[in-house]
C-alpha positions as CSV (number, residue, x, y, z in Angstrom):
1,X,0.0,0.0,0.1
2,X,1.5,3.5,-0.9
3,X,1.2,6.1,1.6
4,X,0.1,9.7,0.5
5,X,0.7,11.5,3.9
6,X,4.3,12.7,4.2
7,X,5.0,11.1,0.7
8,X,3.1,13.5,-1.3
9,X,3.1,17.6,-1.0
10,X,-0.2,18.8,0.0
11,X,-2.2,20.6,2.7
12,X,-4.3,18.6,5.2
13,X,-6.6,19.8,7.6
14,X,-8.5,18.1,10.4
15,X,-10.4,18.1,13.6
16,X,-10.9,15.9,16.7
17,X,-10.1,15.8,20.5
18,X,-7.2,16.8,22.6
19,X,-6.8,15.6,26.1
20,X,-5.1,17.9,28.8
21,X,-2.9,16.1,31.5
22,X,-6.1,15.9,33.8
23,X,-7.9,14.0,31.2
24,X,-10.2,16.7,30.1
25,X,-11.3,16.6,26.6
26,X,-11.4,19.6,24.3
27,X,-12.0,20.0,20.6
28,X,-9.3,20.6,18.3
29,X,-8.5,21.7,14.8
30,X,-5.2,21.3,12.7
31,X,-3.7,22.3,9.6
32,X,-0.4,20.8,8.1
33,X,1.4,21.7,5.0
34,X,3.9,19.2,3.6
35,X,6.3,20.4,1.2
36,X,9.4,18.7,-0.8
37,X,12.6,20.3,-1.4
38,X,15.9,19.1,-2.7
39,X,17.5,17.4,0.4
40,X,14.5,17.7,2.8
41,X,10.9,17.7,3.2
42,X,9.2,20.2,5.4
43,X,6.2,19.8,7.5
44,X,4.4,23.1,8.9
45,X,1.6,22.6,11.1
46,X,-0.7,24.1,13.6
47,X,-2.9,22.5,16.4
48,X,-5.6,24.8,17.8
49,X,-6.9,23.6,21.1
50,X,-10.5,25.3,21.5
51,X,-10.3,25.6,25.2
52,X,-10.9,28.8,27.3
53,X,-8.5,30.5,26.1
54,X,-8.0,28.7,23.1
55,X,-4.3,27.6,22.5
56,X,-2.4,27.0,19.2
57,X,0.6,25.0,18.9
58,X,2.9,25.5,15.9
59,X,5.2,22.8,14.7
60,X,7.8,23.0,11.8
61,X,9.9,20.0,11.3
62,X,12.6,18.8,8.5
63,X,12.5,15.1,7.3
64,X,15.4,13.4,5.6
65,X,13.9,11.9,2.5
66,X,13.8,8.1,2.3
67,X,17.0,6.4,1.2
68,X,17.3,2.8,1.2
69,X,14.0,0.8,1.0
70,X,12.6,-0.1,4.2
71,X,14.6,2.7,6.1
72,X,12.9,4.7,8.7
73,X,12.6,8.6,7.7
74,X,14.7,10.8,10.4
75,X,12.9,14.1,11.5
76,X,13.8,17.0,13.8
77,X,12.1,19.8,15.2
78,X,13.0,23.0,17.3
79,X,10.6,23.6,20.0
80,X,11.1,26.5,22.6
81,X,9.1,24.8,25.3
82,X,10.4,20.9,24.9
83,X,13.7,21.4,23.3
84,X,14.9,19.9,20.1
85,X,12.7,17.0,19.3
86,X,14.2,13.8,17.0
87,X,12.2,11.3,15.6
88,X,11.6,8.6,13.2
89,X,8.6,7.8,11.0
90,X,8.4,4.1,10.3
91,X,5.9,3.0,7.5
92,X,3.8,-0.1,7.8
93,X,1.1,-1.6,5.6
94,X,-1.8,0.7,6.6
95,X,0.1,2.8,9.3
96,X,2.7,5.3,9.8
97,X,4.5,5.4,13.5
98,X,6.5,8.2,14.8
99,X,8.5,8.0,17.9
100,X,10.1,11.0,19.2
101,X,12.2,12.4,22.1
102,X,14.2,15.3,23.5
103,X,16.8,13.5,25.7
104,X,18.0,16.4,27.8
105,X,14.5,17.6,29.0
106,X,12.8,13.9,29.1
107,X,10.1,14.7,26.8
108,X,8.9,12.0,24.6
109,X,5.9,10.7,22.7
110,X,4.6,8.9,19.7
111,X,2.2,9.4,17.0
112,X,0.3,7.0,14.7
113,X,-1.3,7.8,11.3
114,X,-3.8,5.2,10.2
115,X,-4.4,5.2,6.5
116,X,-8.1,5.4,5.5
117,X,-7.7,6.1,2.2
118,X,-5.5,8.3,-0.3
119,X,-7.1,11.6,1.2
120,X,-7.8,10.6,4.7
121,X,-5.7,9.6,7.8
122,X,-6.7,8.9,11.5
123,X,-4.0,10.6,13.6
124,X,-3.6,9.8,17.5
125,X,-0.7,10.8,19.5
126,X,0.8,11.1,23.2
127,X,3.2,13.6,24.7
128,X,4.9,12.2,27.8
129,X,7.3,13.7,30.3
130,X,9.3,10.8,32.0
131,X,6.4,8.5,32.8
132,X,3.6,11.1,33.1
133,X,1.3,11.8,30.3
134,X,1.1,15.6,29.5
135,X,-1.5,15.3,26.5
136,X,-3.0,13.2,23.8
137,X,-4.8,13.6,20.9
138,X,-7.2,12.1,18.1
139,X,-7.8,13.8,14.7
140,X,-9.4,12.8,11.3
141,X,-7.1,14.3,8.6
142,X,-8.2,15.1,5.3
143,X,-6.1,16.2,2.5
144,X,-7.4,19.4,0.7
145,X,-4.6,20.2,-1.8
146,X,-2.2,18.0,-3.7
147,X,0.9,18.9,-5.4
148,X,3.5,21.8,-4.8
149,X,3.5,23.3,-1.7
150,X,5.1,26.7,-0.7
151,X,6.0,26.0,2.7
152,X,7.6,29.1,4.2
153,X,7.3,27.9,7.8
154,X,11.0,26.8,8.4
155,X,11.5,29.8,10.6
156,X,8.5,29.2,12.9
157,X,9.0,28.4,16.4
158,X,7.2,25.2,17.6
159,X,5.7,27.0,20.7
160,X,2.1,27.1,22.4
161,X,0.7,30.5,22.1
162,X,-2.8,31.9,22.7
163,X,-5.0,31.5,19.6
164,X,-6.6,34.3,17.8
């Protein structure tokens, strides 16, 4: 099965639920742009948690394009709150798994992207600090555009901010 998420440039939007550390569920919306450039792929995304007040998380990461068949995709992201995150995407038949960490701070987590069809993925994730779950989320992602994406997100910081 061919994956379209990550492997094809485009814009994805989604909605679902974000759970805080105390377990309170909050509605959430997201938007992700995926661009392929020479030597790297870029992901620029936002996750807006619709609490009181709303909070928006920005994320910009770079991915090393695939090399040999079966290799994991390595990625990095700078985050003012969490530090430098390093992770890998691993492709399975119907899923993409991402494991990530920031060794100095103790933050780590995982995300799962389940392929429903070419234009739809179910995303689930968790952020941990040592053995404590800080947050988790489940979102239904839908591709809204295909093809070339001009991602100007490489200079954006992946920090939470109050949404406007």
